[in-house]
C-alpha positions as CSV (number, residue, x, y, z in Angstrom):
1,M,-23.8,7.6,-34.8
2,L,-21.6,10.7,-34.8
3,F,-19.3,11.3,-37.8
4,D,-16.5,13.8,-37.4
5,L,-16.3,15.7,-40.7
6,S,-14.0,18.5,-39.5
7,G,-10.5,19.3,-40.6
8,S,-8.7,17.6,-37.7
9,V,-9.6,14.1,-39.2
10,Y,-9.6,15.1,-42.8
11,Q,-6.7,12.9,-43.7
12,R,-8.3,9.9,-42.0
13,F,-11.8,10.3,-43.3
14,E,-11.8,7.1,-45.4
15,L,-11.5,5.2,-42.2
16,E,-14.8,6.7,-41.1
17,R,-16.6,5.5,-44.2
18,Q,-16.1,1.9,-43.0
19,A,-18.9,2.3,-40.5
20,A,-21.4,0.4,-42.7
21,P,-20.4,-3.0,-41.3
22,F,-21.2,-1.8,-37.8
23,L,-24.7,-0.9,-38.7
24,R,-25.2,-4.2,-40.4
25,R,-24.0,-6.0,-37.3
26,T,-26.1,-4.1,-34.8
27,L,-29.4,-2.9,-36.3
28,R,-32.1,-5.4,-35.6
29,R,-35.8,-5.5,-36.4
30,Y,-36.9,-3.1,-33.7
31,D,-33.8,-0.9,-33.6
32,S,-33.4,2.5,-35.1
33,A,-30.4,4.8,-35.8
34,F,-29.7,8.4,-36.7
35,I,-26.7,10.0,-38.3
36,V,-25.2,13.3,-37.0
37,S,-22.2,15.1,-38.4
38,V,-19.6,16.9,-36.2
39,A,-18.1,20.1,-37.7
40,N,-18.8,23.8,-37.1
41,E,-22.1,22.7,-35.6
42,P,-23.9,19.4,-35.3
43,K,-26.0,18.6,-38.3
44,I,-28.6,15.8,-38.6
45,L,-27.7,13.9,-41.8
46,Q,-30.4,11.3,-41.2
47,E,-33.3,11.5,-38.9
48,R,-34.0,8.4,-36.8
49,T,-34.8,5.5,-39.0
50,S,-35.4,1.8,-38.5
51,S,-34.4,1.1,-42.2
52,L,-30.9,-0.3,-42.5
53,D,-30.8,0.7,-46.2
54,V,-31.7,4.3,-45.4
55,A,-29.0,4.5,-42.7
56,L,-26.4,3.0,-45.0
57,Q,-27.3,5.5,-47.7
58,A,-26.8,8.4,-45.3
59,V,-23.3,7.1,-44.4
60,A,-22.4,6.8,-48.1
61,R,-23.3,10.4,-48.6
62,I,-21.0,11.9,-45.9
63,T,-18.2,14.1,-47.1
64,P,-15.2,15.6,-45.3
65,T,-14.8,19.3,-44.6
66,T,-12.0,21.6,-43.3
67,Q,-14.3,23.2,-40.7
68,A,-13.7,23.5,-37.0
69,T,-15.0,20.9,-34.5
70,A,-18.0,21.4,-32.1
71,F,-17.6,18.0,-30.6
72,Y,-19.3,18.6,-27.2
73,N,-22.2,20.4,-28.8
74,S,-22.7,17.4,-31.1
75,V,-22.7,14.8,-28.3
76,V,-25.2,16.9,-26.3
77,K,-27.5,17.2,-29.4
78,A,-27.3,13.4,-30.0
79,A,-28.0,12.7,-26.3
80,R,-31.1,14.9,-26.3
81,M,-32.3,13.3,-29.5
82,L,-32.0,9.9,-27.9
83,R,-34.0,11.1,-24.9
84,E,-37.0,11.5,-27.2
85,V,-37.0,7.7,-27.6
86,D,-39.7,6.9,-25.0
87,R,-39.8,3.1,-25.2
88,P,-39.4,1.8,-21.6
89,D,-37.0,-0.9,-22.8
90,A,-35.0,1.3,-25.1
91,R,-31.2,1.1,-25.0
92,R,-29.6,4.4,-26.0
93,V,-26.1,4.3,-27.5
94,I,-23.9,6.9,-29.1
95,V,-21.0,5.7,-31.3
96,A,-18.7,8.6,-32.2
97,L,-16.1,8.3,-34.9
98,S,-14.0,11.3,-33.9
99,D,-10.7,12.4,-32.4
100,G,-12.7,14.3,-29.7
101,E,-10.9,17.6,-30.3
102,D,-13.2,20.6,-29.7
103,N,-12.4,24.1,-30.8
104,R,-15.9,25.3,-31.5
105,S,-18.3,24.4,-28.6
106,I,-19.2,27.5,-26.6
107,D,-22.4,26.3,-24.9
108,N,-21.1,23.0,-23.5
109,K,-18.0,21.6,-21.8
110,Q,-17.1,18.1,-20.7
111,S,-19.1,18.2,-17.5
112,D,-22.2,19.3,-19.4
113,V,-21.8,16.4,-21.8
114,L,-21.4,13.9,-19.0
115,R,-24.6,15.2,-17.4
116,E,-26.6,14.9,-20.6
117,L,-25.4,11.4,-21.2
118,Q,-26.4,10.4,-17.6
119,L,-29.7,12.1,-17.9
120,T,-30.4,10.2,-21.1
121,N,-29.2,6.9,-19.7
122,C,-26.9,6.6,-22.7
123,L,-23.8,4.5,-23.4
124,F,-21.0,6.3,-25.1
125,Y,-18.5,4.6,-27.4
126,S,-15.8,6.4,-29.4
127,I,-13.4,5.3,-32.1
128,N,-10.5,7.7,-32.8
129,P,-9.6,7.5,-36.5
130,N,-6.3,9.4,-36.0
131,G,-4.8,6.3,-34.4
132,S,-1.9,6.5,-32.0
133,A,-0.8,9.8,-33.6
134,F,-3.0,11.5,-31.0
135,S,-0.3,11.0,-28.4
136,K,2.0,13.5,-30.2
137,S,-0.1,16.5,-29.2
138,Y,-1.1,17.7,-25.8
139,F,-4.4,19.0,-27.1
140,S,-5.1,15.6,-28.9
141,R,-4.2,13.6,-25.8
142,R,-6.6,15.7,-23.7
143,A,-9.3,15.1,-26.3
144,Q,-8.8,11.4,-26.2
145,E,-8.8,11.3,-22.4
146,S,-12.1,13.2,-22.4
147,M,-13.7,10.6,-24.7
148,E,-12.3,7.8,-22.5
149,E,-13.8,9.5,-19.4
150,M,-17.2,9.7,-21.1
151,S,-17.0,6.1,-21.9
152,R,-16.0,5.1,-18.4
153,Q,-18.7,7.2,-16.8
154,T,-21.5,5.6,-19.0
155,G,-20.3,2.0,-19.2
156,G,-19.1,2.3,-22.9
157,A,-15.6,2.0,-24.3
158,S,-13.1,4.0,-26.2
159,F,-10.9,2.7,-29.1
160,V,-8.1,4.1,-31.2
161,A,-7.9,2.9,-34.8
162,D,-4.5,2.9,-36.6
163,R,-5.7,0.8,-39.5
164,V,-9.0,0.0,-41.3
165,E,-8.4,-3.6,-40.5
166,E,-8.9,-2.9,-36.8
167,L,-12.4,-1.6,-37.2
168,A,-14.1,-5.0,-37.5
169,A,-12.8,-6.1,-34.1
170,F,-14.0,-2.8,-32.5
171,Y,-17.4,-3.0,-34.1
172,D,-17.7,-6.7,-33.0
173,R,-16.9,-5.8,-29.4
174,I,-19.4,-3.0,-29.3
175,A,-22.1,-5.2,-30.8
176,E,-21.3,-8.0,-28.4
177,E,-21.5,-5.7,-25.4
178,L,-24.8,-4.3,-26.5
179,R,-26.3,-7.8,-26.8
180,G,-25.0,-8.8,-23.3
181,Q,-26.3,-6.1,-21.0
182,Y,-28.2,-6.4,-17.7
183,L,-30.5,-3.8,-16.1
184,L,-30.5,-3.5,-12.3
185,G,-33.0,-1.4,-10.4
186,Y,-34.2,-0.5,-7.0
187,Y,-36.7,1.7,-5.2
188,S,-35.4,4.9,-3.7
189,R,-36.3,6.0,-0.2
190,Q,-36.7,9.6,-1.4
191,P,-40.2,10.7,-2.5
192,P,-40.5,11.1,-6.3
193,G,-39.3,14.4,-7.7
194,R,-37.6,15.5,-4.5
195,D,-34.0,14.4,-5.1
196,L,-32.5,15.6,-8.4
197,S,-28.8,15.2,-7.5
198,P,-26.5,12.7,-9.2
199,H,-26.3,9.3,-7.5
200,R,-23.2,7.3,-7.6
201,H,-22.9,3.5,-7.3
202,S,-20.3,0.8,-7.2
203,S,-20.3,-2.8,-8.3
204,A,-19.0,-5.8,-6.4
205,R,-15.9,-7.4,-7.9
206,R,-15.1,-11.0,-8.4
207,P,-11.7,-12.5,-9.4
208,G,-11.5,-13.0,-13.1
209,L,-14.5,-10.9,-13.9
210,Q,-14.8,-7.3,-15.1
211,V,-17.9,-5.2,-14.6
212,K,-18.6,-2.4,-17.0
213,A,-21.3,0.0,-15.8
214,R,-22.0,3.7,-15.6
215,S,-20.7,5.4,-12.5
216,G,-24.1,6.8,-11.5
217,Y,-27.4,8.2,-12.6
218,F,-29.8,11.1,-12.1
219,P,-33.2,10.2,-10.5
220,K,-36.3,10.8,-12.7
């Protein structure tokens, strides 16, 4: 999980503290989680742990700051950390509580983040704690649109939270989606290691059904 501790969400920080129920809903016996903060630079607040209690203690310790926001750098760091999880059946997920505003990342831009998420085979979910107020600023709208694009490209979802009471529904939806995924695969005609370009795919549509899937992948 990514927690935005920067100044742009300072006034809404208490909403971020309500993440504990999500961890309780989603962490199962063989799952693990890590906690990363978003501010001037990404910081690991809790290394990967399979202990729910340890993860909850890390969330309880987070405190807001008035620092700038290196959002893209933080997502890239989280994706690379997830790439180290080498279980063949592992599902990799980033849940970011952030407004997505970035005024600090120099090394990475949105296209770099999307590539890292695809390389990691990672779902991206975001919850904007600033609520619908993001629409009042051009910079804030662009940031929200960026998070929505990352969610679309990876098969995740993006939410905007105006009230603490809305969080339970958002967390329930994320947990439900994570429990109801299917993995499709096929054998490429290209020899292994020859084709490193991004591959795009599309899903067949049926009336009354909605397919959520990432838009493509990078061959391994």
